[in-house]
C-alpha beads as a LAMMPS data file, in Angstrom:
LAMMPS data file: protein, C-alpha beads

296 atoms
295 bonds

1 atom types
1 bond types

-500.0 500.0 xlo xhi
-500.0 500.0 ylo yhi
-500.0 500.0 zlo zhi

Masses

1 110.0

Atoms # bond

1 1 1 38.561 5.058 0.412
2 1 1 37.208 8.550 1.054
3 1 1 34.986 8.989 4.100
4 1 1 31.804 10.880 3.209
5 1 1 30.030 10.783 6.588
6 1 1 32.282 10.797 9.668
7 1 1 29.559 10.017 12.190
8 1 1 27.033 7.554 10.871
9 1 1 25.291 4.308 11.755
10 1 1 23.967 1.164 10.132
11 1 1 20.855 -0.564 11.461
12 1 1 20.032 -4.245 11.067
13 1 1 16.256 -4.325 11.498
14 1 1 14.281 -7.367 12.616
15 1 1 10.774 -7.870 13.967
16 1 1 11.810 -7.763 17.640
17 1 1 15.302 -6.262 17.627
18 1 1 17.451 -3.642 15.920
19 1 1 21.198 -4.156 15.745
20 1 1 23.061 -0.852 15.500
21 1 1 26.653 -0.137 14.549
22 1 1 27.852 3.437 15.073
23 1 1 31.003 4.736 13.375
24 1 1 32.659 7.898 14.704
25 1 1 36.127 9.504 14.934
26 1 1 37.948 9.697 18.252
27 1 1 41.504 10.912 18.813
28 1 1 42.237 10.670 15.113
29 1 1 40.983 7.092 14.812
30 1 1 37.720 5.661 13.507
31 1 1 35.798 3.876 16.248
32 1 1 32.997 1.353 16.137
33 1 1 30.309 0.901 18.777
34 1 1 27.602 -1.735 18.629
35 1 1 24.355 -2.031 20.547
36 1 1 21.136 -3.997 20.240
37 1 1 17.739 -2.463 20.952
38 1 1 14.252 -3.907 21.052
39 1 1 11.659 -2.579 18.600
40 1 1 9.410 -1.328 21.412
41 1 1 8.932 2.440 21.223
42 1 1 10.783 3.269 24.495
43 1 1 13.837 1.344 23.290
44 1 1 13.703 2.977 19.848
45 1 1 13.695 6.357 21.581
46 1 1 16.769 5.177 23.504
47 1 1 18.355 4.283 20.148
48 1 1 17.622 7.774 18.862
49 1 1 19.111 9.393 21.977
50 1 1 22.213 7.189 21.746
51 1 1 22.799 8.182 18.124
52 1 1 22.309 11.881 18.855
53 1 1 24.584 11.780 21.910
54 1 1 27.408 10.543 19.686
55 1 1 26.774 13.270 17.111
56 1 1 25.553 10.818 14.472
57 1 1 24.296 12.648 11.381
58 1 1 23.286 9.832 8.993
59 1 1 21.628 6.450 9.493
60 1 1 20.940 3.686 6.966
61 1 1 18.863 0.500 7.098
62 1 1 17.405 -2.058 4.717
63 1 1 13.767 -1.833 3.651
64 1 1 12.825 -4.977 5.584
65 1 1 9.066 -5.609 5.238
66 1 1 7.268 -2.963 7.305
67 1 1 9.677 -3.183 10.241
68 1 1 11.712 -0.172 9.110
69 1 1 8.734 2.196 9.227
70 1 1 8.415 2.797 13.014
71 1 1 12.175 3.379 13.223
72 1 1 12.069 5.792 10.298
73 1 1 9.140 7.670 11.842
74 1 1 11.013 8.162 15.136
75 1 1 14.350 9.144 13.568
76 1 1 12.917 11.393 10.841
77 1 1 13.538 15.045 11.596
78 1 1 16.376 14.219 14.003
79 1 1 18.842 12.523 11.630
80 1 1 19.251 11.957 7.901
81 1 1 17.731 8.508 7.425
82 1 1 18.340 6.337 4.367
83 1 1 16.180 3.328 3.590
84 1 1 18.011 1.113 1.116
85 1 1 16.845 -1.782 -1.036
86 1 1 18.325 -5.018 0.316
87 1 1 19.286 -6.191 -3.181
88 1 1 21.326 -3.026 -3.696
89 1 1 23.299 -3.708 -0.495
90 1 1 23.938 -7.311 -1.520
91 1 1 25.177 -6.182 -4.927
92 1 1 28.019 -4.093 -3.467
93 1 1 31.215 -6.209 -3.633
94 1 1 33.872 -6.581 -0.951
95 1 1 31.928 -7.838 2.045
96 1 1 33.760 -10.203 4.387
97 1 1 31.835 -13.273 5.512
98 1 1 32.191 -12.543 9.235
99 1 1 31.057 -8.913 9.144
100 1 1 27.693 -8.157 10.765
101 1 1 24.859 -6.645 8.707
102 1 1 24.709 -3.412 10.721
103 1 1 28.476 -2.964 10.457
104 1 1 28.452 -3.557 6.693
105 1 1 25.616 -1.086 6.184
106 1 1 27.436 1.494 8.331
107 1 1 30.657 0.989 6.360
108 1 1 28.885 1.414 3.010
109 1 1 27.080 4.494 4.284
110 1 1 30.270 6.069 5.623
111 1 1 31.885 5.835 2.195
112 1 1 28.843 7.056 0.258
113 1 1 28.150 3.721 -1.427
114 1 1 24.437 3.484 -0.661
115 1 1 21.593 4.612 -2.898
116 1 1 18.551 5.560 -0.812
117 1 1 15.050 4.568 -1.792
118 1 1 12.538 7.342 -2.307
119 1 1 10.561 7.916 0.887
120 1 1 7.909 10.643 0.636
121 1 1 7.561 13.164 3.476
122 1 1 5.207 12.405 6.363
123 1 1 2.095 13.968 4.763
124 1 1 2.217 11.975 1.509
125 1 1 3.134 8.823 3.483
126 1 1 -0.098 9.177 5.443
127 1 1 -2.013 9.597 2.201
128 1 1 -0.245 6.579 0.734
129 1 1 -1.381 4.439 3.669
130 1 1 -4.961 5.541 3.007
131 1 1 -4.912 5.059 -0.781
132 1 1 -3.217 1.668 -0.500
133 1 1 -5.767 0.548 2.089
134 1 1 -8.543 1.638 -0.245
135 1 1 -6.962 -0.251 -3.157
136 1 1 -6.776 -3.377 -0.995
137 1 1 -10.487 -3.100 -0.160
138 1 1 -11.384 -2.542 -3.824
139 1 1 -9.458 -5.692 -4.745
140 1 1 -11.197 -7.607 -1.960
141 1 1 -14.584 -6.383 -3.238
142 1 1 -13.726 -7.799 -6.681
143 1 1 -12.822 -11.142 -5.104
144 1 1 -16.097 -11.305 -3.176
145 1 1 -18.075 -10.475 -6.333
146 1 1 -16.260 -13.338 -8.071
147 1 1 -17.273 -15.670 -5.216
148 1 1 -20.857 -14.430 -5.511
149 1 1 -20.876 -15.189 -9.237
150 1 1 -19.461 -18.643 -8.545
151 1 1 -22.311 -19.315 -6.115
152 1 1 -24.847 -18.176 -8.718
153 1 1 -23.306 -20.396 -11.385
154 1 1 -23.394 -23.328 -8.979
155 1 1 -27.156 -22.777 -8.716
156 1 1 -27.410 -22.331 -12.518
157 1 1 -28.438 -18.685 -12.155
158 1 1 -27.117 -17.048 -15.342
159 1 1 -27.588 -13.405 -14.406
160 1 1 -24.001 -12.526 -15.409
161 1 1 -24.718 -13.782 -18.945
162 1 1 -27.427 -11.140 -19.423
163 1 1 -26.490 -8.256 -17.105
164 1 1 -23.183 -6.549 -17.882
165 1 1 -22.776 -5.636 -14.203
166 1 1 -24.120 -8.021 -11.568
167 1 1 -23.646 -5.283 -8.969
168 1 1 -25.643 -2.693 -10.897
169 1 1 -28.816 -1.299 -9.311
170 1 1 -31.230 -3.532 -11.243
171 1 1 -29.127 -6.667 -10.765
172 1 1 -28.779 -6.047 -7.024
173 1 1 -32.575 -5.853 -6.650
174 1 1 -32.828 -9.210 -8.412
175 1 1 -30.094 -10.762 -6.256
176 1 1 -31.801 -9.684 -3.035
177 1 1 -35.097 -11.047 -4.316
178 1 1 -33.346 -14.358 -5.056
179 1 1 -32.143 -14.500 -1.448
180 1 1 -35.691 -14.046 -0.146
181 1 1 -37.058 -16.627 -2.574
182 1 1 -40.516 -15.066 -2.649
183 1 1 -40.836 -13.973 -6.298
184 1 1 -41.108 -15.808 -9.603
185 1 1 -38.297 -15.249 -12.149
186 1 1 -40.576 -13.109 -14.337
187 1 1 -41.419 -10.870 -11.367
188 1 1 -37.737 -10.477 -10.503
189 1 1 -36.989 -9.603 -14.141
190 1 1 -39.366 -6.643 -13.759
191 1 1 -36.772 -4.995 -11.514
192 1 1 -34.840 -4.219 -14.704
193 1 1 -34.346 -0.538 -15.422
194 1 1 -33.089 1.418 -18.411
195 1 1 -31.740 -0.621 -21.315
196 1 1 -32.063 -3.827 -19.311
197 1 1 -35.873 -3.676 -19.591
198 1 1 -35.557 -4.864 -23.182
199 1 1 -33.953 -8.059 -21.822
200 1 1 -36.693 -9.012 -19.356
201 1 1 -37.488 -12.276 -21.112
202 1 1 -33.817 -13.286 -21.100
203 1 1 -33.525 -12.197 -17.476
204 1 1 -36.469 -14.369 -16.465
205 1 1 -34.751 -17.367 -18.053
206 1 1 -31.403 -16.459 -16.453
207 1 1 -33.040 -16.194 -13.018
208 1 1 -34.582 -19.649 -13.324
209 1 1 -32.146 -22.021 -11.653
210 1 1 -31.774 -24.649 -8.964
211 1 1 -31.250 -22.460 -5.916
212 1 1 -30.784 -24.422 -2.684
213 1 1 -31.005 -23.002 0.871
214 1 1 -27.209 -22.963 1.231
215 1 1 -26.964 -20.982 -2.030
216 1 1 -29.317 -18.345 -0.612
217 1 1 -27.300 -18.215 2.617
218 1 1 -23.970 -17.804 0.800
219 1 1 -25.454 -15.234 -1.553
220 1 1 -26.750 -13.191 1.390
221 1 1 -23.333 -13.366 3.090
222 1 1 -21.535 -12.238 -0.062
223 1 1 -23.933 -9.324 -0.582
224 1 1 -23.535 -8.217 3.043
225 1 1 -19.743 -8.439 2.732
226 1 1 -19.774 -6.392 -0.476
227 1 1 -21.973 -3.743 1.138
228 1 1 -19.644 -3.537 4.142
229 1 1 -16.608 -3.168 1.871
230 1 1 -18.304 -0.442 -0.172
231 1 1 -19.077 1.515 2.997
232 1 1 -15.441 1.233 4.115
233 1 1 -14.234 2.307 0.652
234 1 1 -16.533 5.346 0.805
235 1 1 -15.185 6.303 4.251
236 1 1 -11.606 6.020 3.027
237 1 1 -12.415 8.029 -0.104
238 1 1 -13.906 10.804 2.037
239 1 1 -10.799 10.880 4.250
240 1 1 -8.520 10.943 1.189
241 1 1 -10.529 13.736 -0.456
242 1 1 -10.380 15.794 2.739
243 1 1 -6.598 15.458 3.015
244 1 1 -6.090 16.203 -0.689
245 1 1 -8.310 19.299 -0.735
246 1 1 -5.281 21.677 -0.663
247 1 1 -3.932 19.959 -3.790
248 1 1 -7.065 20.227 -5.929
249 1 1 -5.224 22.171 -8.652
250 1 1 -2.610 19.395 -8.950
251 1 1 -5.320 16.725 -9.107
252 1 1 -7.125 18.595 -11.875
253 1 1 -3.866 18.881 -13.812
254 1 1 -3.226 15.145 -13.449
255 1 1 -6.740 14.444 -14.730
256 1 1 -5.903 16.193 -18.000
257 1 1 -3.578 13.262 -18.815
258 1 1 -5.460 10.711 -20.978
259 1 1 -6.502 7.669 -18.959
260 1 1 -6.076 9.292 -15.537
261 1 1 -9.270 9.821 -13.578
262 1 1 -9.735 11.126 -10.030
263 1 1 -8.971 7.928 -8.114
264 1 1 -5.761 7.262 -10.062
265 1 1 -4.753 10.924 -9.722
266 1 1 -5.136 10.579 -5.945
267 1 1 -2.946 7.468 -5.942
268 1 1 -0.222 9.163 -8.013
269 1 1 -0.152 12.186 -5.722
270 1 1 -0.056 9.960 -2.643
271 1 1 2.815 7.878 -4.025
272 1 1 5.144 10.669 -5.160
273 1 1 3.957 13.710 -3.231
274 1 1 3.382 17.213 -4.600
275 1 1 7.054 18.290 -4.650
276 1 1 8.513 17.502 -8.075
277 1 1 11.821 19.213 -7.279
278 1 1 12.939 15.875 -5.778
279 1 1 13.164 14.457 -9.298
280 1 1 15.910 15.940 -11.524
281 1 1 14.190 14.673 -14.687
282 1 1 11.173 12.785 -16.003
283 1 1 13.392 9.701 -16.276
284 1 1 14.129 9.817 -12.539
285 1 1 10.407 9.932 -11.816
286 1 1 9.713 7.070 -14.235
287 1 1 12.305 4.925 -12.449
288 1 1 10.717 5.575 -9.064
289 1 1 8.653 2.373 -9.092
290 1 1 11.812 0.250 -8.867
291 1 1 13.216 2.096 -5.889
292 1 1 10.230 2.867 -3.665
293 1 1 10.758 0.764 -0.557
294 1 1 7.909 -1.226 0.869
295 1 1 6.104 -1.532 -2.435
296 1 1 3.971 -4.642 -2.905

Bonds

1 1 1 2
2 1 2 3
3 1 3 4
4 1 4 5
5 1 5 6
6 1 6 7
7 1 7 8
8 1 8 9
9 1 9 10
10 1 10 11
11 1 11 12
12 1 12 13
13 1 13 14
14 1 14 15
15 1 15 16
16 1 16 17
17 1 17 18
18 1 18 19
19 1 19 20
20 1 20 21
21 1 21 22
22 1 22 23
23 1 23 24
24 1 24 25
25 1 25 26
26 1 26 27
27 1 27 28
28 1 28 29
29 1 29 30
30 1 30 31
31 1 31 32
32 1 32 33
33 1 33 34
34 1 34 35
35 1 35 36
36 1 36 37
37 1 37 38
38 1 38 39
39 1 39 40
40 1 40 41
41 1 41 42
42 1 42 43
43 1 43 44
44 1 44 45
45 1 45 46
46 1 46 47
47 1 47 48
48 1 48 49
49 1 49 50
50 1 50 51
51 1 51 52
52 1 52 53
53 1 53 54
54 1 54 55
55 1 55 56
56 1 56 57
57 1 57 58
58 1 58 59
59 1 59 60
60 1 60 61
61 1 61 62
62 1 62 63
63 1 63 64
64 1 64 65
65 1 65 66
66 1 66 67
67 1 67 68
68 1 68 69
69 1 69 70
70 1 70 71
71 1 71 72
72 1 72 73
73 1 73 74
74 1 74 75
75 1 75 76
76 1 76 77
77 1 77 78
78 1 78 79
79 1 79 80
80 1 80 81
81 1 81 82
82 1 82 83
83 1 83 84
84 1 84 85
85 1 85 86
86 1 86 87
87 1 87 88
88 1 88 89
89 1 89 90
90 1 90 91
91 1 91 92
92 1 92 93
93 1 93 94
94 1 94 95
95 1 95 96
96 1 96 97
97 1 97 98
98 1 98 99
99 1 99 100
100 1 100 101
101 1 101 102
102 1 102 103
103 1 103 104
104 1 104 105
105 1 105 106
106 1 106 107
107 1 107 108
108 1 108 109
109 1 109 110
110 1 110 111
111 1 111 112
112 1 112 113
113 1 113 114
114 1 114 115
115 1 115 116
116 1 116 117
117 1 117 118
118 1 118 119
119 1 119 120
120 1 120 121
121 1 121 122
122 1 122 123
123 1 123 124
124 1 124 125
125 1 125 126
126 1 126 127
127 1 127 128
128 1 128 129
129 1 129 130
130 1 130 131
131 1 131 132
132 1 132 133
133 1 133 134
134 1 134 135
135 1 135 136
136 1 136 137
137 1 137 138
138 1 138 139
139 1 139 140
140 1 140 141
141 1 141 142
142 1 142 143
143 1 143 144
144 1 144 145
145 1 145 146
146 1 146 147
147 1 147 148
148 1 148 149
149 1 149 150
150 1 150 151
151 1 151 152
152 1 152 153
153 1 153 154
154 1 154 155
155 1 155 156
156 1 156 157
157 1 157 158
158 1 158 159
159 1 159 160
160 1 160 161
161 1 161 162
162 1 162 163
163 1 163 164
164 1 164 165
165 1 165 166
166 1 166 167
167 1 167 168
168 1 168 169
169 1 169 170
170 1 170 171
171 1 171 172
172 1 172 173
173 1 173 174
174 1 174 175
175 1 175 176
176 1 176 177
177 1 177 178
178 1 178 179
179 1 179 180
180 1 180 181
181 1 181 182
182 1 182 183
183 1 183 184
184 1 184 185
185 1 185 186
186 1 186 187
187 1 187 188
188 1 188 189
189 1 189 190
190 1 190 191
191 1 191 192
192 1 192 193
193 1 193 194
194 1 194 195
195 1 195 196
196 1 196 197
197 1 197 198
198 1 198 199
199 1 199 200
200 1 200 201
201 1 201 202
202 1 202 203
203 1 203 204
204 1 204 205
205 1 205 206
206 1 206 207
207 1 207 208
208 1 208 209
209 1 209 210
210 1 210 211
211 1 211 212
212 1 212 213
213 1 213 214
214 1 214 215
215 1 215 216
216 1 216 217
217 1 217 218
218 1 218 219
219 1 219 220
220 1 220 221
221 1 221 222
222 1 222 223
223 1 223 224
224 1 224 225
225 1 225 226
226 1 226 227
227 1 227 228
228 1 228 229
229 1 229 230
230 1 230 231
231 1 231 232
232 1 232 233
233 1 233 234
234 1 234 235
235 1 235 236
236 1 236 237
237 1 237 238
238 1 238 239
239 1 239 240
240 1 240 241
241 1 241 242
242 1 242 243
243 1 243 244
244 1 244 245
245 1 245 246
246 1 246 247
247 1 247 248
248 1 248 249
249 1 249 250
250 1 250 251
251 1 251 252
252 1 252 253
253 1 253 254
254 1 254 255
255 1 255 256
256 1 256 257
257 1 257 258
258 1 258 259
259 1 259 260
260 1 260 261
261 1 261 262
262 1 262 263
263 1 263 264
264 1 264 265
265 1 265 266
266 1 266 267
267 1 267 268
268 1 268 269
269 1 269 270
270 1 270 271
271 1 271 272
272 1 272 273
273 1 273 274
274 1 274 275
275 1 275 276
276 1 276 277
277 1 277 278
278 1 278 279
279 1 279 280
280 1 280 281
281 1 281 282
282 1 282 283
283 1 283 284
284 1 284 285
285 1 285 286
286 1 286 287
287 1 287 288
288 1 288 289
289 1 289 290
290 1 290 291
291 1 291 292
292 1 292 293
293 1 293 294
294 1 294 295
295 1 295 296
């Protein structure tokens, strides 16, 4: 079979160790050299030096959890690094049962049989970390709101049946008043603003429940947690906006697509980067979701 890369290496990545198999020509013969490194930064730098000393040009590894990321970060810019979906490697026929993972990856790489996952450049990867962290916090906020509503239902407080958004300004005033336990339901209903003022009688009934001390405590904890999450989301959004400022024109163009607002536009740009020349066609871009390594 034709050799595509003469000097290349396969990496078998684990939490604490990296097994490496280096393939290179010597005196007209193909040679194999194996070493094991720890995943501590000094040892990964030793791995990088070892590969460079042997003239290695290409390296491949499976997208194992998040363990590939530090290795990729240290090798990027020094070697061509491929991160490959584990299922793709398993699907290639011809593997012998006694061959080591690193050796098999190196062999496939040498003969051009690996299809790399799309890894954005360093800048978009940083943005992706930020947007994904923000998405995680937004999801957590939704879960805490659900727990808050469960606590209210347990106390027979039916605020969610009247207010369309229990975290709206008016509803939050009512929730904090419930925690204090100092006002009558009709007085709390007077916190209603805008269109909700027409529902004050219904609100007074909804705010009449069987609220126990532990309900008030849990409600206060949930509200504090939600507030903390919202502050963290705002800080992340500010950091994301700052880093995306040079790409404002691209964001505005994305927002012209029906259904895409600013936050989603930021996520799209963070996931694929601003350089569309990486994608030969719209179909290649549409298939990206299946091949991005490390996706949840």
